[in-house]
C-alpha positions as a Markdown table, in Angstrom:
| # | Residue | x | y | z |
|---|---|---|---|---|
| 1 | Unk | -2.9 | 14.6 | -10.0 |
| 2 | Unk | -1.9 | 12.3 | -7.2 |
| 3 | Unk | -3.8 | 9.1 | -6.3 |
| 4 | Unk | -4.1 | 7.7 | -2.8 |
| 5 | Unk | -5.6 | 4.3 | -2.4 |
| 6 | Unk | -6.5 | 2.6 | 0.9 |
| 7 | Unk | -8.2 | -0.7 | 1.4 |
| 8 | Unk | -10.4 | 0.0 | 4.5 |
| 9 | Unk | -12.5 | 2.8 | 5.9 |
| 10 | Unk | -10.3 | 2.8 | 9.0 |
| 11 | Unk | -7.2 | 3.5 | 6.8 |
| 12 | Unk | -8.8 | 6.3 | 4.8 |
| 13 | Unk | -11.0 | 8.2 | 7.2 |
| 14 | Unk | -8.4 | 10.6 | 8.6 |
| 15 | Unk | -6.9 | 11.4 | 5.2 |
| 16 | Unk | -10.4 | 12.0 | 3.8 |
| 17 | Unk | -11.3 | 14.4 | 6.6 |
| 18 | Unk | -8.4 | 16.7 | 5.5 |
| 19 | Unk | -9.5 | 16.9 | 1.8 |
| 20 | Unk | -10.8 | 20.3 | 0.6 |
| 21 | Unk | -13.7 | 20.4 | -1.9 |
| 22 | Unk | -14.1 | 16.7 | -2.0 |
| 23 | Unk | -16.1 | 15.7 | -5.2 |
| 24 | Unk | -18.6 | 13.1 | -4.2 |
| 25 | Unk | -20.0 | 12.5 | -7.7 |
| 26 | Unk | -20.3 | 8.8 | -8.4 |
| 27 | Unk | -18.0 | 7.3 | -11.1 |
| 28 | Unk | -20.6 | 4.7 | -12.1 |
| 29 | Unk | -23.4 | 2.5 | -10.6 |
| 30 | Unk | -20.8 | 0.1 | -9.2 |
| 31 | Unk | -20.2 | 0.3 | -5.4 |
| 32 | Unk | -16.4 | -0.3 | -5.7 |
| 33 | Unk | -15.9 | 2.3 | -8.5 |
| 34 | Unk | -18.0 | 4.9 | -6.6 |
| 35 | Unk | -15.4 | 4.9 | -3.8 |
| 36 | Unk | -13.2 | 7.2 | -5.9 |
| 37 | Unk | -13.4 | 10.9 | -4.8 |
| 38 | Unk | -11.5 | 13.8 | -6.3 |
| 39 | Unk | -10.5 | 16.9 | -4.3 |
| 40 | Unk | -7.5 | 19.0 | -3.0 |
| 41 | Unk | -5.2 | 17.8 | -0.3 |
| 42 | Unk | -2.3 | 19.9 | 0.9 |
| 43 | Unk | -2.9 | 22.2 | -2.0 |
| 44 | Unk | -2.5 | 19.4 | -4.6 |
| 45 | Unk | -5.1 | 17.9 | -6.9 |
| 46 | Unk | -5.7 | 14.4 | -5.6 |
| 47 | Unk | -8.0 | 11.5 | -6.0 |
| 48 | Unk | -8.8 | 9.3 | -3.1 |
| 49 | Unk | -9.7 | 5.6 | -3.5 |
| 50 | Unk | -11.3 | 3.2 | -1.0 |
| 51 | Unk | -10.6 | -0.1 | -2.8 |
| 52 | Unk | -11.9 | -2.8 | -0.5 |
| 53 | Unk | -9.7 | -5.7 | 0.8 |
| 54 | Unk | -7.8 | -8.0 | -1.5 |
| 55 | Unk | -5.9 | -7.9 | -4.7 |
| 56 | Unk | -8.8 | -8.0 | -7.2 |
| 57 | Unk | -10.6 | -5.0 | -5.6 |
| 58 | Unk | -7.3 | -3.1 | -5.4 |
| 59 | Unk | -6.6 | -3.7 | -9.0 |
| 60 | Unk | -10.1 | -2.6 | -10.1 |
| 61 | Unk | -9.8 | 0.6 | -8.1 |
| 62 | Unk | -6.3 | 1.3 | -9.5 |
| 63 | Unk | -7.2 | 0.8 | -13.1 |
| 64 | Unk | -10.4 | 2.8 | -12.8 |
| 65 | Unk | -8.5 | 5.7 | -11.1 |
| 66 | Unk | -5.9 | 5.7 | -13.9 |
| 67 | Unk | -8.4 | 5.7 | -16.7 |
| 68 | Unk | -10.6 | 8.4 | -15.2 |
| 69 | Unk | -8.2 | 10.7 | -13.5 |
| 70 | Unk | -4.7 | 10.0 | -15.1 |
| 71 | Unk | -2.6 | 10.5 | -11.9 |
| 72 | Unk | 1.1 | 10.9 | -12.2 |
| 73 | Unk | 1.6 | 9.1 | -8.9 |
| 74 | Unk | -0.4 | 6.6 | -7.0 |
| 75 | Unk | 0.4 | 5.9 | -3.3 |
| 76 | Unk | -1.0 | 2.9 | -1.4 |
| 77 | Unk | -1.4 | 3.8 | 2.3 |
| 78 | Unk | -2.4 | 1.5 | 5.0 |
| 79 | Unk | -1.5 | -1.1 | 7.7 |
| 80 | Unk | 0.6 | -4.2 | 7.4 |
| 81 | Unk | 2.0 | -7.1 | 9.4 |
| 82 | Unk | 5.7 | -6.8 | 10.2 |
| 83 | Unk | 8.1 | -9.5 | 9.3 |
| 84 | Unk | 11.3 | -9.9 | 11.2 |
| 85 | Unk | 12.5 | -9.1 | 14.7 |
| 86 | Unk | 13.7 | -5.6 | 13.7 |
| 87 | Unk | 10.2 | -4.6 | 12.4 |
| 88 | Unk | 7.9 | -3.5 | 15.2 |
| 89 | Unk | 4.4 | -2.2 | 15.7 |
| 90 | Unk | 4.1 | 1.5 | 15.0 |
| 91 | Unk | 7.1 | 1.4 | 12.6 |
| 92 | Unk | 6.7 | 2.7 | 9.1 |
| 93 | Unk | 7.6 | 0.5 | 6.1 |
| 94 | Unk | 8.3 | 2.3 | 2.9 |
| 95 | Unk | 8.1 | -0.1 | 0.0 |
| 96 | Unk | 11.2 | -0.5 | -2.1 |
| 97 | Unk | 9.7 | -3.3 | -4.1 |
| 98 | Unk | 6.3 | -5.1 | -4.0 |
| 99 | Unk | 5.8 | -8.9 | -4.6 |
| 100 | Unk | 2.8 | -11.1 | -4.9 |
| 101 | Unk | 4.0 | -14.0 | -2.8 |
| 102 | Unk | 1.0 | -16.2 | -3.6 |
| 103 | Unk | 1.4 | -15.9 | -7.4 |
| 104 | Unk | 3.0 | -19.1 | -8.6 |
| 105 | Unk | 3.6 | -20.3 | -12.1 |
| 106 | Unk | 7.1 | -21.7 | -11.3 |
| 107 | Unk | 6.0 | -25.2 | -12.5 |
| 108 | Unk | 6.6 | -23.9 | -16.0 |
| 109 | Unk | 10.3 | -23.8 | -15.2 |
| 110 | Unk | 11.4 | -20.3 | -16.3 |
| 111 | Unk | 9.6 | -18.3 | -13.6 |
| 112 | Unk | 10.3 | -17.8 | -9.9 |
| 113 | Unk | 7.5 | -18.0 | -7.3 |
| 114 | Unk | 6.0 | -14.5 | -7.2 |
| 115 | Unk | 7.0 | -13.6 | -10.8 |
| 116 | Unk | 4.0 | -12.4 | -12.7 |
| 117 | Unk | 3.4 | -13.5 | -16.3 |
| 118 | Unk | 4.8 | -10.8 | -18.6 |
| 119 | Unk | 7.2 | -9.4 | -16.0 |
| 120 | Unk | 11.0 | -10.0 | -16.1 |
| 121 | Unk | 11.3 | -10.0 | -12.3 |
| 122 | Unk | 9.1 | -10.9 | -9.3 |
| 123 | Unk | 10.0 | -7.7 | -7.6 |
| 124 | Unk | 8.0 | -4.7 | -8.9 |
| 125 | Unk | 10.0 | -1.5 | -8.1 |
| 126 | Unk | 8.6 | 1.5 | -6.4 |
| 127 | Unk | 9.2 | 5.2 | -7.3 |
| 128 | Unk | 12.6 | 6.4 | -6.0 |
| 129 | Unk | 11.3 | 9.9 | -5.6 |
| 130 | Unk | 8.5 | 8.7 | -3.3 |
| 131 | Unk | 10.9 | 6.6 | -1.3 |
| 132 | Unk | 13.3 | 9.5 | -0.8 |
| 133 | Unk | 10.6 | 11.9 | 0.2 |
| 134 | Unk | 9.0 | 9.4 | 2.6 |
| 135 | Unk | 12.3 | 8.7 | 4.3 |
| 136 | Unk | 13.0 | 12.4 | 4.8 |
| 137 | Unk | 9.5 | 13.1 | 6.1 |
| 138 | Unk | 9.4 | 10.1 | 8.5 |
| 139 | Unk | 12.8 | 11.2 | 9.9 |
| 140 | Unk | 11.5 | 14.8 | 10.4 |
| 141 | Unk | 8.4 | 13.4 | 12.3 |
| 142 | Unk | 10.6 | 11.1 | 14.4 |
| 143 | Unk | 8.9 | 8.0 | 13.0 |
| 144 | Unk | 11.0 | 4.9 | 12.8 |
| 145 | Unk | 11.0 | 3.7 | 9.2 |
| 146 | Unk | 12.4 | 0.8 | 7.1 |
| 147 | Unk | 12.7 | 0.6 | 3.3 |
| 148 | Unk | 12.2 | -2.9 | 2.0 |
| 149 | Unk | 10.1 | -5.4 | 0.2 |
| 150 | Unk | 6.3 | -5.5 | 0.9 |
| 151 | Unk | 4.7 | -8.8 | 0.2 |
| 152 | Unk | 1.0 | -9.2 | -0.9 |
| 153 | Unk | -1.2 | -12.2 | -0.8 |
| 154 | Unk | -5.0 | -12.8 | -0.5 |
| 155 | Unk | -4.9 | -13.9 | 3.1 |
| 156 | Unk | -4.4 | -12.2 | 6.5 |
| 157 | Unk | -1.1 | -13.6 | 7.8 |
| 158 | Unk | -1.2 | -14.8 | 11.4 |
| 159 | Unk | 1.5 | -17.6 | 11.3 |
| 160 | Unk | 5.0 | -16.8 | 12.5 |
| 161 | Unk | 6.4 | -19.9 | 10.7 |
| 162 | Unk | 4.9 | -18.8 | 7.4 |
| 163 | Unk | 6.1 | -15.2 | 8.0 |
| 164 | Unk | 9.7 | -16.5 | 8.5 |
| 165 | Unk | 9.4 | -18.5 | 5.3 |
| 166 | Unk | 8.3 | -15.4 | 3.4 |
| 167 | Unk | 11.2 | -13.4 | 4.8 |
| 168 | Unk | 13.7 | -16.0 | 3.7 |
| 169 | Unk | 12.1 | -16.5 | 0.2 |
| 170 | Unk | 11.4 | -12.8 | -0.7 |
| 171 | Unk | 13.4 | -10.8 | 1.8 |
| 172 | Unk | 10.2 | -9.3 | 2.9 |
| 173 | Unk | 9.8 | -6.8 | 5.8 |
| 174 | Unk | 5.9 | -6.5 | 5.8 |
| 175 | Unk | 2.9 | -8.4 | 4.4 |
| 176 | Unk | -0.6 | -7.3 | 3.5 |
| 177 | Unk | -3.3 | -7.9 | 0.9 |
| 178 | Unk | -3.4 | -5.1 | -1.8 |
| 179 | Unk | 0.0 | -3.4 | -2.4 |
| 180 | Unk | 1.6 | -5.5 | -5.1 |
| 181 | Unk | -1.6 | -5.7 | -7.3 |
| 182 | Unk | -1.7 | -1.9 | -7.2 |
| 183 | Unk | 2.0 | -1.9 | -8.2 |
| 184 | Unk | 1.4 | -4.3 | -11.0 |
| 185 | Unk | -1.4 | -2.1 | -12.5 |
| 186 | Unk | 0.7 | 1.0 | -12.1 |
| 187 | Unk | 3.7 | -0.5 | -13.9 |
| 188 | Unk | 1.6 | -1.7 | -16.8 |
| 189 | Unk | 0.2 | 1.8 | -17.1 |
| 190 | Unk | 3.6 | 3.6 | -16.5 |
| 191 | Unk | 2.3 | 5.4 | -13.4 |
| 192 | Unk | 4.8 | 6.1 | -10.6 |
| 193 | Unk | 3.9 | 4.0 | -7.6 |
| 194 | Unk | 4.7 | 4.0 | -3.9 |
| 195 | Unk | 3.5 | 2.3 | -0.7 |
| 196 | Unk | 3.5 | 3.4 | 2.9 |
| 197 | Unk | 2.6 | 0.8 | 5.5 |
| 198 | Unk | 2.3 | 1.3 | 9.2 |
| 199 | Unk | 3.0 | -1.9 | 11.1 |
| 200 | Unk | -0.1 | -3.0 | 13.0 |
| 201 | Unk | 0.9 | -6.5 | 14.1 |
| 202 | Unk | 3.8 | -9.0 | 13.8 |
| 203 | Unk | 2.0 | -11.5 | 11.5 |
| 204 | Unk | 1.9 | -14.1 | 14.3 |
| 205 | Unk | -0.7 | -15.7 | 16.5 |
| 206 | Unk | -1.5 | -12.4 | 18.2 |
| 207 | Unk | -1.9 | -10.5 | 14.9 |
| 208 | Unk | -5.7 | -10.3 | 14.9 |
| 209 | Unk | -5.9 | -8.8 | 18.4 |
| 210 | Unk | -3.0 | -6.4 | 17.7 |
| 211 | Unk | -4.6 | -5.4 | 14.4 |
| 212 | Unk | -7.9 | -4.6 | 15.9 |
| 213 | Unk | -6.4 | -2.5 | 18.8 |
| 214 | Unk | -4.2 | -0.6 | 16.4 |
| 215 | Unk | -7.1 | 0.9 | 14.4 |
| 216 | Unk | -7.5 | 3.6 | 17.1 |
| 217 | Unk | -3.9 | 4.8 | 17.0 |
| 218 | Unk | -3.2 | 4.5 | 13.3 |
| 219 | Unk | -4.6 | 7.9 | 12.2 |
| 220 | Unk | -2.4 | 9.7 | 14.6 |
| 221 | Unk | 0.7 | 8.2 | 12.8 |
| 222 | Unk | -0.4 | 8.3 | 9.2 |
| 223 | Unk | -2.2 | 11.6 | 8.7 |
| 224 | Unk | 0.7 | 14.0 | 9.2 |
| 225 | Unk | 3.0 | 11.7 | 7.3 |
| 226 | Unk | 0.9 | 11.5 | 4.2 |
| 227 | Unk | 0.1 | 15.2 | 4.2 |
| 228 | Unk | 3.8 | 16.2 | 4.3 |
| 229 | Unk | 4.7 | 13.6 | 1.6 |
| 230 | Unk | 1.9 | 14.8 | -0.7 |
| 231 | Unk | 2.9 | 18.4 | -0.2 |
| 232 | Unk | 6.5 | 17.6 | -1.5 |
| 233 | Unk | 5.5 | 15.7 | -4.6 |
């Protein structure tokens, strides 16, 4: 079983349309949990999750998916803001590590900013097998890709100064609002995790406008990419 989690309807709609025999039975009476759907995608048994925006919703969706469906892999798919001059709109970022940049218990002295209680490092590593397949597939589809750290925080970043600070502090190449919380839950449950983020904006003062315009073009980039990656897992 392979799990796919997206935060928003705009991110999941194209992938959902390609599912065969999608099981629409509710998981529970909870709206968030009922966004989990099981079916077949590219001949593989998959479960699709629409988490909602933000770290808490993403963590709830991930843990529920693991407990109910026991996936071997979970891949977070969606849009992100690019950090750094070399990261451009329409590029693909393949997460090497994920970091919760707004998690801070460094005042206790033995933790770095972003290092979660109970974790030895602030960087949560992603599955090497997912990274390698994603690199190969993106190259075959002529999609410019970058492998690097994806940063997660509970705010939409539209400040170029803050983005530069995050790049310097965490060596980040993209920022968004769910990825690292999904990675945290996966690591705790020993589930292989990966993240694919298409750059929708540059995390600057134009980011809201760029993000809204990008919704229309996003499915054309992500659908074939995810399909080919899933078929090779």
